[in-house]
N, CA and C atoms as a LAMMPS dump frame, in Angstrom:
ITEM: TIMESTEP
0
ITEM: NUMBER OF ATOMS
669
ITEM: BOX BOUNDS ff ff ff
-5.0000000000000000e+02 5.0000000000000000e+02
-5.0000000000000000e+02 5.0000000000000000e+02
-5.0000000000000000e+02 5.0000000000000000e+02
ITEM: ATOMS id mol type element x y z
1 1 1 N -253.994 14.734 -291.728
2 1 2 C -253.578 15.855 -292.571
3 1 3 C -252.096 15.692 -292.94
4 2 1 N -251.778 15.886 -294.203
5 2 2 C -250.407 15.769 -294.668
6 2 3 C -249.797 17.159 -294.781
7 3 1 N -248.636 17.341 -294.183
8 3 2 C -247.934 18.627 -294.246
9 3 3 C -246.636 18.424 -295.012
10 4 1 N -246.489 19.148 -296.081
11 4 2 C -245.265 19.07 -296.876
12 4 3 C -244.302 20.133 -296.373
13 5 1 N -243.44 19.74 -295.43
14 5 2 C -242.561 20.692 -294.769
15 5 3 C -241.598 21.342 -295.759
16 6 1 N -241.029 20.536 -296.666
17 6 2 C -240.043 21.076 -297.592
18 6 3 C -240.652 22.129 -298.497
19 7 1 N -241.882 21.911 -298.938
20 7 2 C -242.558 22.901 -299.77
21 7 3 C -242.713 24.211 -299.019
22 8 1 N -243.113 24.136 -297.753
23 8 2 C -243.262 25.343 -296.942
24 8 3 C -241.935 26.067 -296.765
25 9 1 N -240.877 25.304 -296.535
26 9 2 C -239.548 25.902 -296.345
27 9 3 C -239.107 26.629 -297.609
28 10 1 N -239.275 25.993 -298.756
29 10 2 C -238.843 26.595 -300.011
30 10 3 C -239.677 27.821 -300.367
31 11 1 N -240.966 27.768 -300.097
32 11 2 C -241.82 28.924 -300.387
33 11 3 C -241.418 30.12 -299.522
34 12 1 N -241.141 29.871 -298.251
35 12 2 C -240.689 30.948 -297.371
36 12 3 C -239.341 31.492 -297.839
37 13 1 N -238.45 30.594 -298.231
38 13 2 C -237.145 31.01 -298.739
39 13 3 C -237.289 31.86 -299.996
40 14 1 N -238.179 31.447 -300.898
41 14 2 C -238.352 32.166 -302.157
42 14 3 C -238.874 33.583 -301.934
43 15 1 N -239.7 33.775 -300.917
44 15 2 C -240.192 35.123 -300.615
45 15 3 C -239.041 36.033 -300.173
46 16 1 N -238.156 35.496 -299.34
47 16 2 C -237.005 36.283 -298.904
48 16 3 C -236.056 36.528 -300.072
49 17 1 N -235.885 35.512 -300.919
50 17 2 C -235.026 35.661 -302.097
51 17 3 C -235.533 36.761 -303.015
52 18 1 N -236.854 36.852 -303.172
53 18 2 C -237.433 37.905 -304.013
54 18 3 C -237.128 39.28 -303.426
55 19 1 N -237.162 39.377 -302.091
56 19 2 C -236.797 40.637 -301.443
57 19 3 C -235.336 40.975 -301.651
58 20 1 N -234.471 39.972 -301.563
59 20 2 C -233.048 40.189 -301.845
60 20 3 C -232.855 40.694 -303.265
61 21 1 N -233.575 40.082 -304.183
62 21 2 C -233.442 40.451 -305.599
63 21 3 C -233.841 41.913 -305.826
64 22 1 N -234.871 42.365 -305.138
65 22 2 C -235.272 43.772 -305.254
66 22 3 C -234.147 44.689 -304.783
67 23 1 N -233.486 44.305 -303.702
68 23 2 C -232.361 45.096 -303.194
69 23 3 C -231.222 45.114 -304.218
70 24 1 N -230.892 43.961 -304.763
71 24 2 C -229.812 43.872 -305.74
72 24 3 C -230.115 44.699 -306.989
73 25 1 N -231.328 44.585 -307.478
74 25 2 C -231.692 45.327 -308.686
75 25 3 C -231.654 46.831 -308.434
76 26 1 N -232.062 47.243 -307.252
77 26 2 C -232.048 48.669 -306.919
78 26 3 C -230.62 49.214 -306.911
79 27 1 N -229.672 48.364 -306.526
80 27 2 C -228.272 48.789 -306.49
81 27 3 C -227.513 48.448 -307.776
82 28 1 N -228.222 47.909 -308.746
83 28 2 C -227.62 47.529 -310.038
84 28 3 C -226.482 46.527 -309.847
85 29 1 N -226.795 45.466 -309.106
86 29 2 C -225.845 44.366 -308.91
87 29 3 C -226.229 43.18 -309.775
88 30 1 N -225.285 42.67 -310.54
89 30 2 C -225.434 41.365 -311.171
90 30 3 C -225.005 40.335 -310.133
91 31 1 N -225.886 39.393 -309.809
92 31 2 C -225.632 38.487 -308.689
93 31 3 C -225.538 37.043 -309.18
94 32 1 N -224.461 36.384 -308.793
95 32 2 C -224.2 35.008 -309.205
96 32 3 C -224.127 34.116 -307.976
97 33 1 N -224.766 32.97 -308.061
98 33 2 C -224.708 31.953 -307.013
99 33 3 C -223.737 30.878 -307.503
100 34 1 N -222.532 30.87 -306.942
101 34 2 C -221.453 29.997 -307.401
102 34 3 C -221.451 28.71 -306.575
103 35 1 N -221.634 27.583 -307.256
104 35 2 C -221.815 26.3 -306.581
105 35 3 C -220.821 25.269 -307.1
106 36 1 N -220.445 24.342 -306.225
107 36 2 C -219.583 23.229 -306.639
108 36 3 C -219.435 22.283 -305.462
109 37 1 N -218.766 21.172 -305.696
110 37 2 C -218.36 20.308 -304.598
111 37 3 C -217.16 20.939 -303.892
112 38 1 N -216.819 20.494 -302.677
113 38 2 C -215.625 21.027 -302.016
114 38 3 C -214.37 20.761 -302.85
115 39 1 N -213.521 21.771 -302.942
116 39 2 C -212.242 21.587 -303.621
117 39 3 C -212.264 21.731 -305.123
118 40 1 N -213.395 22.125 -305.691
119 40 2 C -213.472 22.26 -307.152
120 40 3 C -212.784 23.517 -307.662
121 41 1 N -212.554 24.494 -306.763
122 41 2 C -211.801 25.676 -307.173
123 41 3 C -212.562 26.986 -307.133
124 42 1 N -213.596 27.079 -306.309
125 42 2 C -214.4 28.312 -306.27
126 42 3 C -213.567 29.521 -305.834
127 43 1 N -212.839 29.376 -304.745
128 43 2 C -212.1 30.526 -304.219
129 43 3 C -210.959 30.922 -305.14
130 44 1 N -210.278 29.949 -305.706
131 44 2 C -209.205 30.273 -306.659
132 44 3 C -209.783 30.969 -307.893
133 45 1 N -210.948 30.534 -308.335
134 45 2 C -211.6 31.22 -309.449
135 45 3 C -211.892 32.675 -309.076
136 46 1 N -212.351 32.918 -307.862
137 46 2 C -212.647 34.289 -307.445
138 46 3 C -211.37 35.13 -307.386
139 47 1 N -210.263 34.538 -306.992
140 47 2 C -208.985 35.262 -307.007
141 47 3 C -208.599 35.666 -308.424
142 48 1 N -208.704 34.73 -309.362
143 48 2 C -208.37 35.05 -310.746
144 48 3 C -209.357 36.062 -311.331
145 49 1 N -210.617 35.964 -310.928
146 49 2 C -211.638 36.895 -311.418
147 49 3 C -211.362 38.3 -310.907
148 50 1 N -210.983 38.419 -309.639
149 50 2 C -210.659 39.727 -309.067
150 50 3 C -209.512 40.374 -309.83
151 51 1 N -208.516 39.585 -310.183
152 51 2 C -207.386 40.117 -310.944
153 51 3 C -207.809 40.559 -312.339
154 52 1 N -208.628 39.747 -312.988
155 52 2 C -209.002 40.022 -314.378
156 52 3 C -209.974 41.185 -314.509
157 53 1 N -210.77 41.446 -313.487
158 53 2 C -211.8 42.49 -313.573
159 53 3 C -211.328 43.854 -313.104
160 54 1 N -210.103 43.962 -312.626
161 54 2 C -209.621 45.243 -312.124
162 54 3 C -209.751 46.317 -313.192
163 55 1 N -210.407 47.428 -312.828
164 55 2 C -210.609 48.526 -313.77
165 55 3 C -211.749 48.306 -314.731
166 56 1 N -212.458 47.193 -314.594
167 56 2 C -213.553 46.879 -315.509
168 56 3 C -214.88 46.801 -314.745
169 57 1 N -215.061 45.747 -313.995
170 57 2 C -216.252 45.58 -313.17
171 57 3 C -215.832 45.459 -311.71
172 58 1 N -216.617 46.067 -310.829
173 58 2 C -216.296 46.041 -309.401
174 58 3 C -216.924 44.797 -308.77
175 59 1 N -216.075 43.992 -308.165
176 59 2 C -216.471 42.69 -307.649
177 59 3 C -216.709 42.757 -306.145
178 60 1 N -217.764 42.103 -305.683
179 60 2 C -218.02 41.903 -304.269
180 60 3 C -218.33 40.437 -304.04
181 61 1 N -218.056 39.948 -302.829
182 61 2 C -218.186 38.512 -302.573
183 61 3 C -218.832 38.266 -301.209
184 62 1 N -219.764 37.333 -301.184
185 62 2 C -220.248 36.744 -299.938
186 62 3 C -219.774 35.301 -299.947
187 63 1 N -218.883 34.971 -299.02
188 63 2 C -218.247 33.65 -299.003
189 63 3 C -218.902 32.773 -297.949
190 64 1 N -219.424 31.643 -298.37
191 64 2 C -220.104 30.729 -297.457
192 64 3 C -219.266 29.501 -297.143
193 65 1 N -219.167 29.19 -295.863
194 65 2 C -218.484 27.983 -295.409
195 65 3 C -219.141 27.519 -294.126
196 66 1 N -218.948 26.256 -293.788
197 66 2 C -219.455 25.764 -292.515
198 66 3 C -218.664 26.375 -291.357
199 67 1 N -217.334 26.404 -291.483
200 67 2 C -216.478 27.007 -290.465
201 67 3 C -215.294 27.714 -291.134
202 68 1 N -214.562 28.49 -290.357
203 68 2 C -213.332 29.222 -290.684
204 68 3 C -213.618 30.462 -291.539
205 69 1 N -212.617 31.345 -291.566
206 69 2 C -212.671 32.551 -292.405
207 69 3 C -211.555 32.504 -293.456
208 70 1 N -211.115 31.324 -293.788
209 70 2 C -209.971 31.181 -294.701
210 70 3 C -210.239 31.787 -296.076
211 71 1 N -211.443 31.598 -296.6
212 71 2 C -211.74 32.15 -297.926
213 71 3 C -211.693 33.676 -297.897
214 72 1 N -212.287 34.282 -296.884
215 72 2 C -212.253 35.741 -296.767
216 72 3 C -210.827 36.243 -296.656
217 73 1 N -210.005 35.555 -295.866
218 73 2 C -208.61 35.958 -295.694
219 73 3 C -207.865 35.908 -297.028
220 74 1 N -208.151 34.913 -297.838
221 74 2 C -207.507 34.824 -299.153
222 74 3 C -207.944 35.959 -300.067
223 75 1 N -209.21 36.355 -299.965
224 75 2 C -209.757 37.349 -300.884
225 75 3 C -209.533 38.783 -300.425
226 76 1 N -209.262 38.975 -299.153
227 76 2 C -209.077 40.328 -298.622
228 76 3 C -207.928 41.068 -299.286
229 77 1 N -206.916 40.35 -299.742
230 77 2 C -205.754 41.014 -300.325
231 77 3 C -206.068 41.708 -301.643
232 78 1 N -207.247 41.431 -302.214
233 78 2 C -207.625 42.076 -303.472
234 78 3 C -208.418 43.361 -303.244
235 79 1 N -208.523 43.772 -301.98
236 79 2 C -209.197 45.022 -301.626
237 79 3 C -210.625 45.057 -302.161
238 80 1 N -211.343 43.959 -301.914
239 80 2 C -212.735 43.824 -302.33
240 80 3 C -213.639 43.867 -301.103
241 81 1 N -214.897 44.26 -301.278
242 81 2 C -215.858 44.025 -300.197
243 81 3 C -216.165 42.528 -300.112
244 82 1 N -215.792 41.912 -298.988
245 82 2 C -215.986 40.477 -298.785
246 82 3 C -216.649 40.259 -297.43
247 83 1 N -217.725 39.5 -297.418
248 83 2 C -218.396 39.12 -296.181
249 83 3 C -218.326 37.6 -296.049
250 84 1 N -217.884 37.121 -294.891
251 84 2 C -217.837 35.682 -294.63
252 84 3 C -219.091 35.255 -293.887
253 85 1 N -219.75 34.227 -294.397
254 85 2 C -220.899 33.626 -293.729
255 85 3 C -220.523 32.215 -293.305
256 86 1 N -220.603 31.927 -292.016
257 86 2 C -220.383 30.57 -291.517
258 86 3 C -221.712 29.975 -291.09
259 87 1 N -222.054 28.835 -291.656
260 87 2 C -223.364 28.23 -291.408
261 87 3 C -223.391 27.362 -290.158
262 88 1 N -222.22 26.999 -289.634
263 88 2 C -222.169 26.147 -288.449
264 88 3 C -222.341 24.68 -288.782
265 89 1 N -223.464 24.334 -289.397
266 89 2 C -223.696 22.939 -289.789
267 89 3 C -224.476 22.839 -291.098
268 90 1 N -225.149 23.894 -291.485
269 90 2 C -225.972 23.849 -292.704
270 90 3 C -225.091 23.666 -293.929
271 91 1 N -225.565 22.832 -294.858
272 91 2 C -224.763 22.456 -296.025
273 91 3 C -225.002 23.361 -297.23
274 92 1 N -225.628 24.525 -297.013
275 92 2 C -225.91 25.439 -298.116
276 92 3 C -226.205 26.82 -297.533
277 93 1 N -226.187 27.815 -298.395
278 93 2 C -226.666 29.144 -298.04
279 93 3 C -228.116 29.276 -298.483
280 94 1 N -228.914 29.963 -297.678
281 94 2 C -230.285 30.221 -298.089
282 94 3 C -230.522 31.729 -298.157
283 95 1 N -231.709 32.119 -298.556
284 95 2 C -231.999 33.532 -298.787
285 95 3 C -231.917 34.345 -297.505
286 96 1 N -232.327 33.759 -296.384
287 96 2 C -232.291 34.492 -295.132
288 96 3 C -230.855 34.769 -294.691
289 97 1 N -229.963 33.804 -294.915
290 97 2 C -228.55 34.026 -294.596
291 97 3 C -227.985 35.172 -295.426
292 98 1 N -228.319 35.196 -296.711
293 98 2 C -227.831 36.27 -297.579
294 98 3 C -228.413 37.606 -297.135
295 99 1 N -229.688 37.617 -296.781
296 99 2 C -230.313 38.851 -296.293
297 99 3 C -229.577 39.387 -295.073
298 100 1 N -229.14 38.496 -294.193
299 100 2 C -228.436 38.917 -292.977
300 100 3 C -227.062 39.507 -293.281
301 101 1 N -226.49 39.148 -294.434
302 101 2 C -225.16 39.647 -294.803
303 101 3 C -225.216 41.008 -295.49
304 102 1 N -226.342 41.373 -296.056
305 102 2 C -226.417 42.571 -296.891
306 102 3 C -226.091 43.868 -296.159
307 103 1 N -226.465 44.039 -294.903
308 103 2 C -226.073 45.283 -294.222
309 103 3 C -224.569 45.45 -294.064
310 104 1 N -223.808 44.375 -294.289
311 104 2 C -222.363 44.412 -294.07
312 104 3 C -221.566 44.589 -295.355
313 105 1 N -222.261 44.867 -296.468
314 105 2 C -221.569 45.071 -297.739
315 105 3 C -222.169 46.276 -298.449
316 106 1 N -221.298 47.134 -298.973
317 106 2 C -221.743 48.341 -299.671
318 106 3 C -222.111 47.975 -301.107
319 107 1 N -223.379 47.656 -301.322
320 107 2 C -223.809 47.2 -302.645
321 107 3 C -223.692 48.291 -303.701
322 108 1 N -223.701 49.544 -303.279
323 108 2 C -223.559 50.639 -304.244
324 108 3 C -222.164 50.671 -304.867
325 109 1 N -221.215 49.997 -304.24
326 109 2 C -219.842 49.977 -304.763
327 109 3 C -219.532 48.678 -305.501
328 110 1 N -220.575 47.891 -305.791
329 110 2 C -220.388 46.57 -306.405
330 110 3 C -221.165 46.487 -307.72
331 111 1 N -220.507 45.996 -308.754
332 111 2 C -221.186 45.677 -310.017
333 111 3 C -221.611 44.217 -310.041
334 112 1 N -220.658 43.331 -309.742
335 112 2 C -220.908 41.889 -309.754
336 112 3 C -220.732 41.352 -308.336
337 113 1 N -221.8 40.8 -307.79
338 113 2 C -221.743 40.179 -306.466
339 113 3 C -221.778 38.666 -306.649
340 114 1 N -220.731 38.006 -306.196
341 114 2 C -220.668 36.547 -306.278
342 114 3 C -220.933 35.972 -304.895
343 115 1 N -221.925 35.106 -304.814
344 115 2 C -222.229 34.38 -303.589
345 115 3 C -221.576 33.011 -303.714
346 116 1 N -220.491 32.829 -302.976
347 116 2 C -219.749 31.565 -303.017
348 116 3 C -220.424 30.6 -302.046
349 117 1 N -221.178 29.675 -302.578
350 117 2 C -221.97 28.785 -301.739
351 117 3 C -221.093 27.74 -301.054
352 118 1 N -221.656 27.084 -300.066
353 118 2 C -220.97 25.994 -299.371
354 118 3 C -220.73 24.845 -300.36
355 119 1 N -219.564 24.233 -300.285
356 119 2 C -219.249 23.128 -301.181
357 119 3 C -220.176 21.94 -300.96
358 120 1 N -221.004 21.661 -301.963
359 120 2 C -222.03 20.617 -301.827
360 120 3 C -222.708 20.487 -303.186
361 121 1 N -222.946 19.281 -303.636
362 121 2 C -223.57 19.077 -304.946
363 121 3 C -225.077 18.825 -304.88
364 122 1 N -225.683 19.044 -303.721
365 122 2 C -227.121 18.76 -303.591
366 122 3 C -227.901 20.011 -303.186
367 123 1 N -227.806 20.379 -301.915
368 123 2 C -228.696 21.401 -301.343
369 123 3 C -228.589 22.797 -301.951
370 124 1 N -227.406 23.312 -302.301
371 124 2 C -227.348 24.686 -302.797
372 124 3 C -228.249 24.956 -304.002
373 125 1 N -228.469 23.946 -304.818
374 125 2 C -229.292 24.145 -306.019
375 125 3 C -230.762 24.326 -305.687
376 126 1 N -231.18 23.888 -304.514
377 126 2 C -232.598 23.943 -304.149
378 126 3 C -233.039 25.311 -303.65
379 127 1 N -232.088 26.1 -303.161
380 127 2 C -232.439 27.343 -302.472
381 127 3 C -232.044 28.574 -303.292
382 128 1 N -233.039 29.337 -303.712
383 128 2 C -232.767 30.622 -304.334
384 128 3 C -232.272 31.594 -303.27
385 129 1 N -231.39 32.497 -303.69
386 129 2 C -230.895 33.498 -302.745
387 129 3 C -231.098 34.919 -303.259
388 130 1 N -231.708 35.035 -304.448
389 130 2 C -231.91 36.338 -305.074
390 130 3 C -230.995 36.565 -306.26
391 131 1 N -230.344 35.501 -306.712
392 131 2 C -229.357 35.59 -307.778
393 131 3 C -229.994 35.79 -309.155
394 132 1 N -229.18 36.309 -310.078
395 132 2 C -229.561 36.336 -311.491
396 132 3 C -229.275 34.993 -312.151
397 133 1 N -228.129 34.406 -311.798
398 133 2 C -227.709 33.144 -312.404
399 133 3 C -227.08 32.238 -311.351
400 134 1 N -227.316 30.962 -311.5
401 134 2 C -226.537 29.953 -310.788
402 134 3 C -225.412 29.502 -311.706
403 135 1 N -224.209 29.416 -311.153
404 135 2 C -223.025 28.99 -311.891
405 135 3 C -222.465 27.752 -311.21
406 136 1 N -222.111 26.766 -311.996
407 136 2 C -221.607 25.491 -311.468
408 136 3 C -220.154 25.296 -311.897
409 137 1 N -219.304 24.905 -310.949
410 137 2 C -217.932 24.515 -311.273
411 137 3 C -217.812 23.001 -311.107
412 138 1 N -217.307 22.365 -312.13
413 138 2 C -216.992 20.935 -312.085
414 138 3 C -215.519 20.781 -312.413
415 139 1 N -214.746 20.18 -311.503
416 139 2 C -213.325 19.991 -311.791
417 139 3 C -213.099 18.618 -312.42
418 140 1 N -212.021 18.512 -313.194
419 140 2 C -211.766 17.266 -313.917
420 140 3 C -211.293 16.155 -312.98
421 141 1 N -211.037 16.496 -311.738
422 141 2 C -210.644 15.471 -310.764
423 141 3 C -211.854 14.79 -310.128
424 142 1 N -213.065 15.207 -310.504
425 142 2 C -214.268 14.682 -309.859
426 142 3 C -214.931 13.531 -310.607
427 143 1 N -214.869 13.53 -311.922
428 143 2 C -215.543 12.482 -312.681
429 143 3 C -216.555 13.053 -313.656
430 144 1 N -216.56 12.497 -314.877
431 144 2 C -217.426 13.036 -315.933
432 144 3 C -218.886 12.611 -315.779
433 145 1 N -219.167 11.722 -314.809
434 145 2 C -220.54 11.256 -314.603
435 145 3 C -221.325 12.147 -313.642
436 146 1 N -220.691 13.162 -313.061
437 146 2 C -221.335 13.971 -312.036
438 146 3 C -222.659 14.603 -312.496
439 147 1 N -222.794 15.078 -313.739
440 147 2 C -224.09 15.637 -314.13
441 147 3 C -225.234 14.635 -314.032
442 148 1 N -224.943 13.369 -314.264
443 148 2 C -225.981 12.34 -314.196
444 148 3 C -226.298 11.965 -312.754
445 149 1 N -225.299 12.041 -311.879
446 149 2 C -225.499 11.686 -310.479
447 149 3 C -226.157 12.809 -309.669
448 150 1 N -225.874 14.047 -310.065
449 150 2 C -226.379 15.213 -309.343
450 150 3 C -227.09 16.159 -310.315
451 151 1 N -228.176 15.7 -310.924
452 151 2 C -228.773 16.443 -312.04
453 151 3 C -229.303 17.823 -311.687
454 152 1 N -229.813 18.013 -310.472
455 152 2 C -230.433 19.303 -310.16
456 152 3 C -229.429 20.44 -310.262
457 153 1 N -228.205 20.237 -309.809
458 153 2 C -227.185 21.283 -309.882
459 153 3 C -226.98 21.754 -311.311
460 154 1 N -226.94 20.813 -312.226
461 154 2 C -226.686 21.146 -313.625
462 154 3 C -227.942 21.681 -314.302
463 155 1 N -229.093 21.194 -313.882
464 155 2 C -230.355 21.671 -314.45
465 155 3 C -230.609 23.128 -314.082
466 156 1 N -230.212 23.51 -312.876
467 156 2 C -230.474 24.859 -312.383
468 156 3 C -229.434 25.88 -312.849
469 157 1 N -228.309 25.415 -313.342
470 157 2 C -227.206 26.325 -313.673
471 157 3 C -227.313 26.86 -315.094
472 158 1 N -226.969 28.125 -315.247
473 158 2 C -226.925 28.752 -316.571
474 158 3 C -225.582 28.524 -317.247
475 159 1 N -224.524 28.39 -316.434
476 159 2 C -223.168 28.245 -316.96
477 159 3 C -222.44 27.168 -316.171
478 160 1 N -221.725 26.315 -316.899
479 160 2 C -220.859 25.309 -316.301
480 160 3 C -219.412 25.66 -316.611
481 161 1 N -218.605 25.797 -315.571
482 161 2 C -217.17 25.998 -315.726
483 161 3 C -216.476 24.674 -315.429
484 162 1 N -215.802 24.12 -316.427
485 162 2 C -215.047 22.876 -316.226
486 162 3 C -213.617 23.279 -315.868
487 163 1 N -213.273 23.108 -314.605
488 163 2 C -212.019 23.636 -314.072
489 163 3 C -210.929 22.558 -313.989
490 164 1 N -209.718 23.045 -313.853
491 164 2 C -208.506 22.217 -313.701
492 164 3 C -208.21 21.412 -314.958
493 165 1 N -208.493 22.018 -316.117
494 165 2 C -208.252 21.282 -317.356
495 165 3 C -206.759 21.067 -317.607
496 166 1 N -205.911 21.788 -316.87
497 166 2 C -204.473 21.535 -316.956
498 166 3 C -204.113 20.162 -316.398
499 167 1 N -205.037 19.549 -315.643
500 167 2 C -204.787 18.23 -315.054
501 167 3 C -205.405 17.087 -315.866
502 168 1 N -206.021 17.406 -316.982
503 168 2 C -206.728 16.38 -317.767
504 168 3 C -205.86 15.163 -318.062
505 169 1 N -204.602 15.394 -318.427
506 169 2 C -203.744 14.278 -318.832
507 169 3 C -203.411 13.344 -317.672
508 170 1 N -203.703 13.79 -316.449
509 170 2 C -203.413 12.958 -315.277
510 170 3 C -204.656 12.23 -314.758
511 171 1 N -205.771 12.384 -315.457
512 171 2 C -207.03 11.781 -315.007
513 171 3 C -207.639 10.944 -316.129
514 172 1 N -208.705 10.226 -315.789
515 172 2 C -209.478 9.512 -316.819
516 172 3 C -210.779 10.247 -317.106
517 173 1 N -210.804 11.537 -316.792
518 173 2 C -211.979 12.373 -317.013
519 173 3 C -212.213 12.54 -318.508
520 174 1 N -213.435 12.241 -318.96
521 174 2 C -213.788 12.426 -320.363
522 174 3 C -214.458 13.78 -320.558
523 175 1 N -213.734 14.73 -321.14
524 175 2 C -214.261 16.09 -321.286
525 175 3 C -215.516 16.105 -322.16
526 176 1 N -215.469 15.389 -323.275
527 176 2 C -216.638 15.34 -324.156
528 176 3 C -217.814 14.667 -323.458
529 177 1 N -217.529 13.604 -322.709
530 177 2 C -218.593 12.893 -322.004
531 177 3 C -219.248 13.782 -320.943
532 178 1 N -218.41 14.524 -320.214
533 178 2 C -218.942 15.404 -319.175
534 178 3 C -219.862 16.459 -319.77
535 179 1 N -219.447 17.05 -320.885
536 179 2 C -220.263 18.079 -321.524
537 179 3 C -221.555 17.483 -322.079
538 180 1 N -221.438 16.304 -322.677
539 180 2 C -222.636 15.644 -323.205
540 180 3 C -223.598 15.301 -322.08
541 181 1 N -223.076 14.84 -320.96
542 181 2 C -223.919 14.509 -319.816
543 181 3 C -224.612 15.753 -319.266
544 182 1 N -223.868 16.85 -319.195
545 182 2 C -224.456 18.102 -318.702
546 182 3 C -225.583 18.56 -319.621
547 183 1 N -225.381 18.408 -320.926
548 183 2 C -226.397 18.87 -321.878
549 183 3 C -227.584 17.914 -321.976
550 184 1 N -227.398 16.671 -321.548
551 184 2 C -228.547 15.772 -321.414
552 184 3 C -229.493 16.297 -320.344
553 185 1 N -228.915 16.8 -319.277
554 185 2 C -229.69 17.32 -318.16
555 185 3 C -230.233 18.709 -318.465
556 186 1 N -229.411 19.54 -319.104
557 186 2 C -229.763 20.931 -319.379
558 186 3 C -229.256 21.314 -320.765
559 187 1 N -230.074 21.135 -321.797
560 187 2 C -229.614 21.395 -323.164
561 187 3 C -229.15 22.829 -323.403
562 188 1 N -229.626 23.773 -322.61
563 188 2 C -229.275 25.166 -322.83
564 188 3 C -228.079 25.651 -322.031
565 189 1 N -227.443 24.782 -321.276
566 189 2 C -226.352 25.224 -320.424
567 189 3 C -225.148 25.655 -321.265
568 190 1 N -224.548 26.78 -320.894
569 190 2 C -223.304 27.217 -321.527
570 190 3 C -222.135 26.584 -320.779
571 191 1 N -221.048 26.308 -321.496
572 191 2 C -219.906 25.619 -320.892
573 191 3 C -218.617 26.318 -321.304
574 192 1 N -217.769 26.591 -320.313
575 192 2 C -216.45 27.165 -320.572
576 192 3 C -215.402 26.298 -319.872
577 193 1 N -214.371 25.907 -320.599
578 193 2 C -213.248 25.176 -320.011
579 193 3 C -212.272 26.186 -319.409
580 194 1 N -211.85 25.949 -318.168
581 194 2 C -210.931 26.889 -317.534
582 194 3 C -209.848 26.149 -316.753
583 195 1 N -208.77 26.88 -316.506
584 195 2 C -207.76 26.459 -315.536
585 195 3 C -207.396 27.692 -314.721
586 196 1 N -207.675 27.653 -313.454
587 196 2 C -207.334 28.783 -312.595
588 196 3 C -205.836 28.868 -312.342
589 197 1 N -205.102 27.818 -312.676
590 197 2 C -203.648 27.819 -312.499
591 197 3 C -202.956 28.414 -313.712
592 198 1 N -203.319 27.967 -314.899
593 198 2 C -202.669 28.478 -316.11
594 198 3 C -203.342 29.739 -316.641
595 199 1 N -204.587 29.983 -316.242
596 199 2 C -205.321 31.143 -316.739
597 199 3 C -206.154 30.857 -317.971
598 200 1 N -206.073 29.642 -318.491
599 200 2 C -206.852 29.313 -319.679
600 200 3 C -208.348 29.465 -319.389
601 201 1 N -209.042 30.153 -320.289
602 201 2 C -210.484 30.312 -320.18
603 201 3 C -210.948 31.447 -319.279
604 202 1 N -210.046 32.065 -318.521
605 202 2 C -210.463 33.125 -317.604
606 202 3 C -210.975 34.344 -318.374
607 203 1 N -210.334 34.67 -319.483
608 203 2 C -210.803 35.802 -320.289
609 203 3 C -212.202 35.543 -320.835
610 204 1 N -212.457 34.316 -321.239
611 204 2 C -213.786 33.971 -321.74
612 204 3 C -214.832 34.067 -320.624
613 205 1 N -214.455 33.617 -319.434
614 205 2 C -215.34 33.688 -318.275
615 205 3 C -215.67 35.146 -317.916
616 206 1 N -214.657 36.011 -317.867
617 206 2 C -214.921 37.402 -317.505
618 206 3 C -215.664 38.135 -318.625
619 207 1 N -215.468 37.716 -319.866
620 207 2 C -216.254 38.286 -320.964
621 207 3 C -217.721 37.905 -320.81
622 208 1 N -217.972 36.678 -320.356
623 208 2 C -219.35 36.247 -320.094
624 208 3 C -219.972 37.123 -319.022
625 209 1 N -219.22 37.399 -317.945
626 209 2 C -219.701 38.268 -316.88
627 209 3 C -220.03 39.659 -317.403
628 210 1 N -219.104 40.219 -318.166
629 210 2 C -219.307 41.57 -318.696
630 210 3 C -220.52 41.628 -319.612
631 211 1 N -220.692 40.583 -320.426
632 211 2 C -221.842 40.533 -321.324
633 211 3 C -223.154 40.474 -320.561
634 212 1 N -223.177 39.703 -319.49
635 212 2 C -224.396 39.607 -318.673
636 212 3 C -224.702 40.925 -317.993
637 213 1 N -223.667 41.599 -317.497
638 213 2 C -223.885 42.888 -316.843
639 213 3 C -224.411 43.91 -317.846
640 214 1 N -223.793 43.953 -319.012
641 214 2 C -224.206 44.917 -320.032
642 214 3 C -225.633 44.634 -320.503
643 215 1 N -225.961 43.357 -320.664
644 215 2 C -227.307 42.993 -321.11
645 215 3 C -228.354 43.399 -320.081
646 216 1 N -228.039 43.254 -318.804
647 216 2 C -229.018 43.571 -317.763
648 216 3 C -229.167 45.07 -317.544
649 217 1 N -228.023 45.786 -317.542
650 217 2 C -228.061 47.188 -317.146
651 217 3 C -227.753 48.173 -318.275
652 218 1 N -227.408 47.635 -319.465
653 218 2 C -227.185 48.518 -320.614
654 218 3 C -225.906 49.302 -320.55
655 219 1 N -224.956 48.849 -319.74
656 219 2 C -223.666 49.516 -319.621
657 219 3 C -222.619 48.493 -319.251
658 220 1 N -221.357 48.824 -319.496
659 220 2 C -220.282 47.889 -319.17
660 220 3 C -219.936 47.89 -317.699
661 221 1 N -220.082 49.04 -317.046
662 221 2 C -219.709 49.152 -315.642
663 221 3 C -220.067 50.52 -315.139
664 222 1 N -220.116 50.664 -313.805
665 222 2 C -220.24 51.986 -313.188
666 222 3 C -218.896 52.452 -312.648
667 223 1 N -217.841 51.66 -312.908
668 223 2 C -216.52 51.998 -312.361
669 223 3 C -215.974 53.254 -313.02
């Protein structure tokens, strides 16, 4: 008898993810699964997002890391609901981990919940957590071939944020090539160029968030 363990694991995960999604929808949360390799700029993006959304959309964060609470400590100064999840050794967050975090965050006070996944270009894309959208960050210091090497991440993502564009002149990263490669994998993917240091593209990114929230719930915010 052949047992497909991975299929069983994913099916069990998807059932829990569906339960998470019911909770999120009941609380009117737009939920994003933010994925990237380590060091691409997820936490810095969340800092800039917290600043840009003040008075507009209420942000909440579940921060995933293998160890430490450094991301939570960085985000706490923005007076946001932030829950730190440490996986110990797991290279991704799954639906059960997110379910375990929900009692520790007041979802009624959140419009946009960002799940900051563990830095990894493989496993996070395989596991649903109850999100509305998967978002991918690719920094220009990584290489324009990444969509071809790690296709599932780009195939599963609705939006690609190309970060650290202020460093383009110091790299051999081909911006056009990276976008073309991403669209080979996922023709419908949206792409925004950003720099979390200079602020370029942050307004476009937060406008995308606001548009998604309004489209889902028919309002700009409950704030």
